[in-house]
C-alpha positions in Angstrom: 28.9 -30.5 102.0 28.8 -31.5 105.8 25.0 -30.5 105.8 24.3 -32.8 102.9 26.4 -35.7 104.3 24.5 -35.3 107.8 21.2 -35.3 106.3 21.9 -38.5 104.1 23.3 -40.1 107.1 20.2 -39.5 109.1 18.0 -40.6 106.3 19.9 -43.8 106.2 19.6 -44.5 109.8 15.9 -43.7 109.8 15.3 -46.0 106.8 17.3 -48.8 108.5 15.6 -48.1 111.8 12.2 -48.4 110.1 13.0 -51.8 108.5 14.4 -53.2 111.9 11.5 -52.0 113.8 9.2 -54.0 111.9 7.2 -56.8 113.8 8.8 -60.2 113.2 6.2 -62.7 114.3 2.6 -63.0 115.6 3.4 -66.4 117.2 3.0 -65.9 120.9 5.3 -69.0 121.6 8.2 -66.9 120.0 7.8 -63.8 122.2 10.7 -63.4 124.5 9.9 -63.9 128.2 10.1 -61.3 130.8 8.5 -58.2 132.1 6.8 -55.8 129.9 5.6 -52.3 130.5 3.3 -49.9 128.4 5.0 -47.4 126.3 2.8 -44.2 127.0 3.8 -42.5 124.0 2.5 -45.2 122.0 -0.9 -45.9 123.9 -4.4 -44.6 123.3 -7.9 -45.3 124.6 -10.6 -43.7 122.5 -14.2 -43.8 123.7 -17.3 -43.1 121.7 -20.9 -42.5 123.0 -24.1 -41.9 121.2 -25.0 -38.2 121.1 -28.8 -37.3 121.4 -30.1 -40.7 120.4 -27.7 -41.4 117.7 -26.9 -38.3 115.6 -23.2 -39.2 115.9 -20.9 -40.9 118.4 -19.1 -38.2 120.5 -15.5 -39.1 120.6 -13.1 -38.7 123.4 -9.6 -39.8 124.4 -7.9 -41.0 127.7 -4.4 -39.5 127.6 -2.9 -41.1 130.8 -2.6 -44.8 130.6 -0.2 -47.4 132.2 0.1 -51.0 132.3 2.4 -54.1 132.6 2.6 -57.7 132.7 4.9 -60.7 133.0 5.2 -63.0 129.9 6.3 -66.6 129.6 6.0 -68.0 126.0 5.5 -71.6 127.5 2.1 -70.6 129.0 1.2 -67.3 127.2 -2.6 -67.9 127.8 -2.1 -67.4 131.5 -0.6 -63.9 131.0 -2.2 -61.4 133.2 -2.1 -57.6 132.3 -3.2 -54.7 134.7 -4.1 -51.6 132.9 -4.6 -48.3 134.7 -6.3 -45.2 133.5 -6.5 -41.7 134.8 -10.2 -40.5 134.8 -9.1 -36.9 134.9 -7.0 -37.3 131.7 -10.2 -37.4 129.6 -9.8 -35.3 126.6 -12.8 -33.9 124.5 -10.6 -31.1 122.8 -12.5 -28.6 125.0 -10.7 -27.9 128.3 -14.0 -26.7 130.0 -15.9 -29.7 128.7 -13.0 -31.9 129.9 -13.6 -31.1 133.4 -17.4 -31.6 133.1 -17.0 -35.2 131.6 -14.3 -35.9 134.1 -16.6 -35.0 136.9 -19.1 -37.7 135.8 -16.5 -40.2 137.1 -16.0 -38.5 140.4 -12.3 -38.6 140.2 -11.7 -37.3 143.7 -13.4 -40.2 145.0 -12.6 -42.8 142.5 -9.1 -41.8 141.1 -8.6 -44.8 139.0 -10.0 -46.7 136.1 -8.6 -50.3 136.3 -8.7 -53.5 133.9 -7.3 -56.6 135.4 -7.3 -59.5 133.0 -8.6 -63.0 134.1 -8.3 -65.0 130.8 -6.9 -65.0 127.3 -7.8 -67.1 124.2 -6.4 -66.6 120.8 -6.1 -68.3 117.3 -3.0 -68.7 115.1 -3.3 -65.4 113.4 -3.3 -63.4 116.6 -7.1 -62.6 117.0 -8.4 -63.2 120.3 -10.5 -62.4 123.3 -9.2 -60.9 126.6 -11.6 -61.1 129.5 -11.1 -59.3 132.8 -12.6 -57.3 135.5 -13.3 -53.7 134.8 -13.4 -51.2 137.8 -15.1 -47.9 137.1 -16.7 -45.5 139.5 -16.1 -48.0 142.4 -18.0 -50.8 140.5 -16.2 -53.8 139.2 -17.8 -55.9 136.4 -16.5 -58.5 133.9 -15.8 -57.4 130.4 -14.6 -59.0 127.2 -12.3 -57.2 124.8 -11.7 -58.4 121.1 -8.0 -58.1 120.6 -5.5 -58.4 117.9 -1.9 -59.2 118.5 0.1 -57.0 115.8 3.4 -58.8 116.5 6.7 -58.7 118.4 10.0 -57.4 117.2 13.0 -55.0 117.8 12.3 -51.3 118.6 13.8 -48.6 116.7 17.3 -49.0 115.3 17.0 -52.8 116.6 17.0 -51.6 120.2 14.9 -53.6 122.8 11.8 -56.0 122.3 8.5 -54.3 121.5 4.9 -55.9 121.4 1.9 -54.1 119.8 -1.8 -54.8 120.4 -5.2 -53.3 119.1 -8.6 -53.9 120.3 -12.2 -52.9 120.9 -14.9 -53.5 123.5 -18.2 -52.2 124.6 -19.7 -51.4 128.1 -23.0 -49.8 129.5 -22.0 -47.0 131.6 -25.1 -47.3 133.6 -24.0 -50.5 134.9 -21.0 -48.6 136.7 -23.2 -46.0 138.0 -21.8 -43.3 135.6 -25.1 -41.5 134.4 -23.9 -37.9 134.0 -24.9 -36.1 130.6 -28.4 -37.7 130.4 -30.5 -37.5 128.4 -28.0 -36.0 125.8 -25.5 -38.7 126.0 -26.4 -42.4 125.4 -25.6 -45.3 127.7 -23.7 -47.6 125.5 -19.8 -46.8 125.3 -17.5 -48.1 122.5 -14.0 -48.8 123.4 -11.0 -48.7 121.1 -7.3 -49.0 122.0 -3.8 -49.0 120.5 -1.0 -50.0 122.9 2.6 -50.9 122.7 4.7 -52.8 125.5 8.4 -52.8 125.7 10.5 -55.4 127.4 12.2 -54.2 130.5 
């Protein structure tokens, strides 16, 4: 009997938490001010690159990301976000090939991939462009990311404040001096990310 009551109670809490955790608004002016940090458990960066001229787009993932920003709803367009990626965390689902691909970044010499935003524009629906400087393999170049603001709201069981974003971008790796894997791997790299930030 106690087991059934416990299961029912947990189910009720999960259901309540799921409802409470829904994003409440996409209006950037209604986001609480403060310091926000990336939740690494809910952050992913997927990269795709043409294989052998385009038979498919080989898909990989970086597993170690971190980032943060200060937020002021009265001047949200001025928000500056800094994202850091560990190049050694590339995951191809093949441990041996992981080391090969990570080697293309020369991670001992360049241990960090970094994106520092420089500008943000967005419409009323939360669609926008985030411009910034991408530093990869010791080279820094401007890039533009298409970003969707998925909304802000309370976390699980109503705890804290959480913001979510999705986005895509595109770079040419040769512009950053990353040329390993040719001619089997193409030059254009498609980026796709899903990230959540929580208020400190």
